C-alpha positions in Angstrom: 224.7 -38.6 75.1 222.7 -41.3 76.1 224.7 -44.7 76.5 222.6 -47.5 75.7 221.9 -50.5 77.6 224.5 -51.9 79.7 225.3 -55.5 78.4 226.7 -56.6 82.1 227.1 -55.5 85.1 230.9 -53.8 85.1 229.5 -52.0 82.0 226.7 -51.0 84.5 228.8 -50.2 86.9 230.8 -47.4 85.2 227.7 -45.9 84.3 227.2 -44.2 87.6 226.1 -40.4 87.1 225.7 -41.0 82.8 222.4 -40.9 81.0 221.5 -44.1 80.0 219.2 -45.7 77.2 217.3 -48.7 78.6 215.8 -50.9 76.4 213.3 -53.4 76.9 214.2 -55.7 74.5 217.6 -55.8 76.6 216.4 -55.5 79.5 217.4 -58.0 82.5 216.3 -57.8 86.0 219.5 -57.4 87.4 219.6 -53.9 86.0 217.0 -53.0 88.8 220.0 -52.9 91.3 222.2 -50.5 89.0 219.6 -48.4 87.6 219.3 -46.0 90.7 222.9 -44.5 89.9 222.7 -43.6 86.3 222.1 -39.9 85.7 218.9 -39.4 83.5 217.2 -43.1 82.1 215.5 -42.8 78.7 213.4 -45.8 77.9 213.4 -47.5 74.7 211.6 -50.0 73.4 214.3 -51.8 71.4 212.6 -51.4 68.1 216.6 -51.4 66.6 217.4 -54.7 68.7 214.2 -56.1 66.6 215.3 -54.9 63.2 219.0 -56.9 64.0 217.3 -60.2 65.9 214.8 -60.0 64.1 213.0 -61.1 67.6 210.0 -59.4 68.0 209.0 -56.8 70.5 205.8 -57.5 72.2 203.7 -54.3 71.9 201.4 -54.9 74.7 203.9 -56.3 77.0 206.1 -53.2 76.6 203.2 -50.7 77.4 202.3 -52.8 80.4 206.3 -52.4 81.5 207.1 -48.6 80.8 204.7 -47.0 83.2 207.2 -48.1 85.7 209.3 -45.5 84.7 207.3 -42.9 85.8 208.6 -40.3 87.8 212.1 -41.8 86.8 212.8 -41.7 83.1 212.9 -38.4 81.0 210.6 -39.8 78.6 209.7 -43.1 76.8 210.0 -43.9 73.1 207.5 -45.5 71.1 207.5 -48.3 69.2 209.0 -47.7 65.8 209.2 -49.9 63.2 212.4 -49.1 62.0 212.0 -51.2 58.5 210.0 -47.8 57.1 206.4 -49.2 57.6 205.4 -46.1 59.0 201.6 -46.8 59.2 202.6 -49.7 61.4 204.9 -47.2 63.4 201.8 -44.9 63.8 200.0 -47.7 65.0 202.4 -48.9 67.5 202.0 -45.1 68.8 198.7 -45.2 69.2 198.0 -48.3 71.0 201.0 -48.7 73.2 202.0 -44.7 73.8 205.5 -43.2 73.8 206.9 -40.9 71.6 206.9 -40.9 68.0 209.9 -41.0 65.7 210.1 -39.1 62.1 212.5 -41.2 60.0 214.2 -40.5 56.8 212.5 -43.3 55.4 208.8 -41.7 56.2 206.6 -39.7 53.7 207.2 -36.0 54.3 203.9 -35.0 55.2 204.0 -37.9 58.3 205.6 -34.8 60.6 202.9 -33.3 60.7 200.5 -36.2 62.2 203.8 -36.9 64.9 203.7 -33.3 66.4 200.8 -33.5 68.1 201.6 -36.8 69.3 204.7 -35.8 70.2 203.3 -32.9 72.6 199.9 -35.2 73.9 201.5 -38.4 74.9 205.5 -38.4 74.7 206.0 -35.7 77.3 207.1 -33.1 74.5 210.0 -35.0 72.8 209.9 -36.8 69.3 212.9 -38.6 67.9 214.4 -38.7 64.6 216.0 -41.7 62.9 217.8 -42.6 59.9 217.9 -45.8 57.7 221.3 -47.1 57.8 224.0 -45.9 56.4 223.5 -42.6 58.3 226.4 -41.0 57.1 225.6 -37.7 54.8 222.4 -37.0 55.7 222.6 -33.8 57.4 220.4 -31.6 55.2 217.5 -33.7 55.6 218.4 -33.9 59.4 218.8 -29.9 59.2 215.4 -29.8 57.1 213.4 -31.9 59.7 213.9 -29.9 62.4 213.4 -26.6 61.0 209.8 -28.3 60.8 209.6 -29.1 64.2 208.0 -26.1 66.6 209.8 -24.7 69.0 209.1 -26.4 72.7 209.4 -29.8 71.5 212.7 -31.9 72.9 214.1 -33.7 69.9 216.1 -36.9 70.2 218.5 -38.1 67.9 218.7 -41.9 67.5 222.8 -43.2 67.2 223.1 -39.8 65.7 226.2 -38.4 67.8 227.8 -37.5 64.5 224.9 -34.7 64.0 225.0 -33.4 67.5 226.5 -30.4 67.0 223.3 -29.3 64.9 221.8 -27.4 67.8 218.2 -28.0 67.2 219.2 -31.5 68.6 219.1 -31.8 72.4 220.3 -35.6 72.9 221.4 -38.6 71.3 222.6 -41.8 72.3 225.4 -44.2 71.2 224.7 -47.7 70.5 228.4 -48.9 69.9 230.3 -47.2 72.9 231.1 -50.9 74.4 232.6 -51.7 71.2 234.8 -49.4 71.5 236.2 -50.8 74.4 236.6 -53.6 72.7 238.7 -51.6 70.0 240.7 -50.1 72.9 241.5 -53.6 74.2 242.8 -54.7 71.0 244.9 -51.9 70.3 246.6 -51.8 74.0 246.3 -55.1 74.8 248.1 -54.5 78.5 244.6 -52.5 79.5 242.5 -54.9 81.1 238.8 -54.8 79.7 237.3 -52.8 83.0 239.5 -50.0 82.3 238.9 -49.8 78.7 235.1 -49.4 79.7 236.5 -46.5 82.3 238.5 -45.2 79.0 235.0 -44.8 76.6 232.6 -43.7 79.5 234.8 -41.2 80.5 235.2 -39.9 76.5 231.8 -39.5 76.8 231.6 -37.7 79.5 234.1 -35.4 78.4 232.8 -34.7 75.1 229.6 -32.7 76.1 232.1 -30.5 77.6 234.1 -29.6 74.7 234.4 -25.9 73.7 233.8 -25.9 70.0 235.5 -23.5 67.8 232.8 -20.5 66.6 234.9 -20.6 63.2 234.7 -24.5 62.8 230.7 -24.4 64.1 230.0 -21.8 61.6 231.8 -23.4 58.4 230.0 -26.5 59.3 226.9 -24.6 58.9 227.4 -23.0 56.0 228.2 -26.7 54.9 225.3 -28.1 55.9 223.1 -25.2 54.4 224.8 -25.4 50.9 
């Protein structure tokens, strides 16, 4: 589980040895002093930030920036168009590099074109993305996963709730620091730093939970129904 770009140095200090998603759109020079302490690093263009803020990501600048992470990052994500323009996404992948993402708003046949891109320029990674709201879409995710050949790493963008699907190899959380503020509101006797520490510990331990085999089998059958 990759936690999205820390917004300040307090956040960054608590992400030591934690997988972190670093966004080009949100990257600040001070992060250079912290990135060595992070566990795994995944590089993202910031397409989600572009959709929410309206500030366009400079694809050419991203193409110049992401090679600096060669040898450090697990993978580099391509600049996709989250609004649903799959033709624009495809052009961006070819122009600016990075692994492609298949969205539930894309035509189903597009996945056949993205798989070769994932192999050739994505270091064997391919993303899955859902147009919000993301709940109630497990059947689509399972169907997409069934079409992705073994050997490709499947990353679910903001798909923590679907991480129980074994074919999803990694996911990310974009709201982990907002969770800290919810803890702060519920327990005002804690400092903001203590709330961040609790959230990070929760994510670290979440991946180590031993799941009940019967519960897992039940969720699997429900997803296939």
